[in-house]
Structures are given as C-alpha cells and as structure tokens.
C-alpha positions as CSV (number, residue, x, y, z in Angstrom):
1,X,54.6,-40.7,-25.6
2,X,54.7,-37.3,-23.9
3,X,53.4,-35.7,-27.1
4,X,50.3,-37.9,-26.9
5,X,49.8,-37.0,-23.2
6,X,50.2,-33.3,-23.9
7,X,47.6,-33.5,-26.7
8,X,45.2,-35.3,-24.5
9,X,45.7,-32.8,-21.7
10,X,45.3,-29.9,-24.1
11,X,42.0,-31.4,-25.4
12,X,40.7,-31.9,-21.9
13,X,41.6,-28.2,-21.0
14,X,39.9,-27.0,-24.2
15,X,36.8,-29.1,-23.3
16,X,36.8,-27.7,-19.8
17,X,37.0,-24.1,-21.1
18,X,34.2,-24.8,-23.6
19,X,32.0,-26.2,-20.7
20,X,32.8,-23.2,-18.6
21,X,31.7,-20.8,-21.4
22,X,28.6,-22.8,-22.0
23,X,27.6,-22.8,-18.3
24,X,28.4,-19.1,-18.1
25,X,26.2,-18.3,-21.1
26,X,23.4,-20.6,-19.9
27,X,23.5,-19.4,-16.3
28,X,24.1,-15.7,-16.9
29,X,20.3,-14.8,-17.2
30,X,19.9,-16.3,-13.7
31,X,22.7,-14.2,-12.3
32,X,21.3,-11.1,-14.0
33,X,18.0,-11.8,-12.3
34,X,19.8,-12.4,-8.9
35,X,21.7,-9.1,-9.3
36,X,18.5,-7.3,-10.1
37,X,16.7,-8.8,-7.1
38,X,19.7,-7.9,-4.8
39,X,19.7,-4.3,-6.2
40,X,15.9,-3.9,-5.6
41,X,16.0,-5.5,-2.2
42,X,18.9,-3.2,-1.2
43,X,21.2,-6.1,-0.5
44,X,23.7,-5.3,-3.3
45,X,26.2,-3.7,-0.9
46,X,29.3,-2.3,-2.5
47,X,28.1,-3.6,-5.9
48,X,25.6,-0.7,-6.3
49,X,28.4,1.2,-7.9
50,X,28.7,-1.4,-10.7
51,X,26.4,-1.7,-13.6
52,X,23.8,-4.4,-13.4
53,X,25.6,-6.4,-16.1
54,X,28.9,-6.1,-14.4
55,X,27.4,-7.2,-11.1
56,X,25.8,-10.2,-12.7
57,X,29.1,-11.0,-14.4
58,X,30.9,-10.8,-11.0
59,X,28.3,-13.1,-9.4
60,X,28.6,-15.7,-12.2
61,X,32.4,-15.4,-12.3
62,X,32.6,-16.1,-8.6
63,X,30.1,-19.0,-8.6
64,X,30.5,-21.0,-11.8
65,X,34.2,-21.9,-11.2
66,X,33.1,-23.8,-8.0
67,X,31.5,-26.4,-10.3
68,X,34.9,-27.3,-11.7
69,X,36.7,-27.6,-8.3
70,X,37.2,-31.1,-7.0
C-alpha cells in the first residue's frame, strides 16, 4: 500500500516540477522585459550589478513559486 502511495506522490512531484519548468520557460520573456524596463527606468537597485539574464532569472525565480503555494 505504501509503495502505491509513494509512486503516486512521486508522480505528483514530477508533474509539479514539469509545470514549474514550463511556466518558467513560458514566462521568462516577460521577466526579461521587466528586468530591461527596470534597468532603463533606473529602478533595478542592487540588481544593476547582475547581467540582464541573471536579473530576469532572479525575478522569475522569486515570483513563479508563489503560484504553487497554497
């Protein structure tokens, strides 16, 4: 019985990781644009030391997990 439950849990976790990666890839262009706009507007703050790609990745990494909470 516990083996079936573990397999089910494992498949749900794998599906969640797949959904996260899909949302990250689909949303990354938006975060790249947001990072560029923040940089041009002078609102990037301490992120100006980061590359534009790294800044966008940080924005996406901080925002997308919120979708999976709750």
